[in-house]
N, C-alpha and C positions, 0 to 999 in steps of 0.2 A: 566320089570316094569319101567314105566317112573315116574320121580320125578321132578316136576317143581321147579325152584329156590325159589319161594315163599313158597312152602310147605316145602322145605328143611330148610328154615329160621324158620318156625314155629316149626319144629322138633328140631332145635338147641335151640330155645327159651325154649322149653319144657325140654331139657337137662339142661339148665341153671337153670330153676326153680327146677329141681330135685336136682342139686348140691347145690343150695341155701337151699333147705329143709334139706339136709344132714348137711351142716355147721350150720344151725340154730338149728337142733337137737343136735349137738355137744355142742352148747352153752347152751341149756337147760340142758343137762346132766352135763355140767361143773358147772353151777350156781345153778340149782335146787337141784341137788344131791350132790353138793359140792365135785365133783370129778375132780381135776385138771388133765389136760392131761400130759402124760409123754412125753419125747423128741421124741419117735417114733410116738406117737399120733399127736404131733405138725407137724412132717414131713408128716404124712398122710393128715393133713389139708392143708399143702403146696401143696401136690400132687393133692388134690381135687380142689384147686384154680388153679393150672396149667392146670387141665383138662378143666377148663372154658375158657382158652385162645382160643382154637380152635373154640368153638361155638360163642364166642364174635366176633372173626374175621369173621366167616361165616355170622353173622348177619350184621356187620358193613360194610364189604367189599364185601360180596357175597361169596357163597360157593366155596371153592378151595380144591383140594386134599391135599395140604400141611397142611391145617388147621386140617384135620382129622389125618394127620401124627403127628402133635403136640399132639393131644389127645392121640394117641397110645403111644407116647414116655412118656407122663405124667402118663398114666395108667400103663405102665411097671414099671416106677419108684415107683409109689404107691403100686403096687403089690409086688415089692421087699421089700419095707419097711414094709408093713402089713404082708407079708409072713414071714419075719424075726421075727416079734412080735408073730405071731402064733407059730412059731417053738420054741421061747423062753418059751412058756407056754404049750407045747404039752405033757410034761411029766405027766403021770397019778398022780393025787393027787394035782397038781399045781392048785391053785384057779384062776389063771389068773389075769389080771390087770383090775380093774374096775368091775362094775356090768354088768351081761349079759343081752341081749335083745333077747327075744324069744329063750333062750337057748344058744345063741352065744355071744361072746364078740364083742365089737365094731370093733376091729381090724380084726376079722374074717369077719364081714359084709363088712368092707372096702375092704378086698381082693376080695370078691364076686363082689362088685360094680366095682372095677378096672378091673376085668376079663370081666364083662359085657360091660364096656366102650370100651375095645379092640374089642369085637365082634361087638358092635353097630357101631363103626367107620369103621370096615372092611366091614360091610354090606352097610354103606353109600357110601364107596368108590366104591362099585360095581354098583352104580346107577348114571351113567355118565350124564344123561340128566340135572341134577342140575348144571353142570359145563358149559353147552353150552348156547349160546345166551346172552341175556341181563343179566348182573350180578345181579342187584337188583334195586328196585325202590328207588328213592332218599329219600322218606319218609319211615321211619320205623313205623310199627304198634305200638300201645301203648303196646301190648302184648310183642313184641320183645324188645322195649325200656325198659319196666319195668323189664324184665329178666336181661338185661345188667346192669341197675342201681342197682338192688338188689344184684347181685353177686359182684359188685364193693363195695357196702356198707358192705356186709358181709366179704369181703376180708380185708377191712380196719379195721373192728372190730376185726377180728382174729389177725391181725398184732398188734393192740394195746393190745389185751389180752395176746399174747405171750410176748410182751415187759413188760407188767405189771407182768407177772409170772416169767420171767427170768432176767429182767433188762438188763444190758449191759454185763452180763457174761453168761457162758454156763448154760443151764437149768439143774436143779437137776434131777437125775434119778428117784427119787420117790418124786415128788413135794407135799408139804404140805401147802404152803402159797404163796402169791404174793410178790415177792421180792421188787417190786416198792413201796408197801404200808407198808413195815415193817422196 
């Protein structure tokens, strides 16, 4: 199967929009349901943000195998963090942390997404035509530009939210308020 660099950039932009949707959904969960993220949840958001570095680099500089490697490293980190949280709440009768979505808690869904990111990156690495020839057009499409700007905006909002929640100290294990505003 051949994959042109332009189509690979579109796929990377779609990945950024999916990651943006996940981070935005986490915000909705945080503010609409008044469920502050725990420290492991914050680390998972960091991992989702780190997942975005590879696609951003692929869009801005052209597809490169090392960018997919960065995605795999970030996804392994995220899978470790979310897997730890799953194991903390795997005991029968444990209600888990936060409200479930479609029967699974957000950290379980995060583990599934991190595993899918590893598989998707591995598949992209097996499509070498995207790495050959001209790296990319000097002009990015509005679709790709929008994906990059959206993930950057959501990353900054997440950083501010974490700072508001934890202040300059370590985050509480069971957060109940924003430290910055109390």
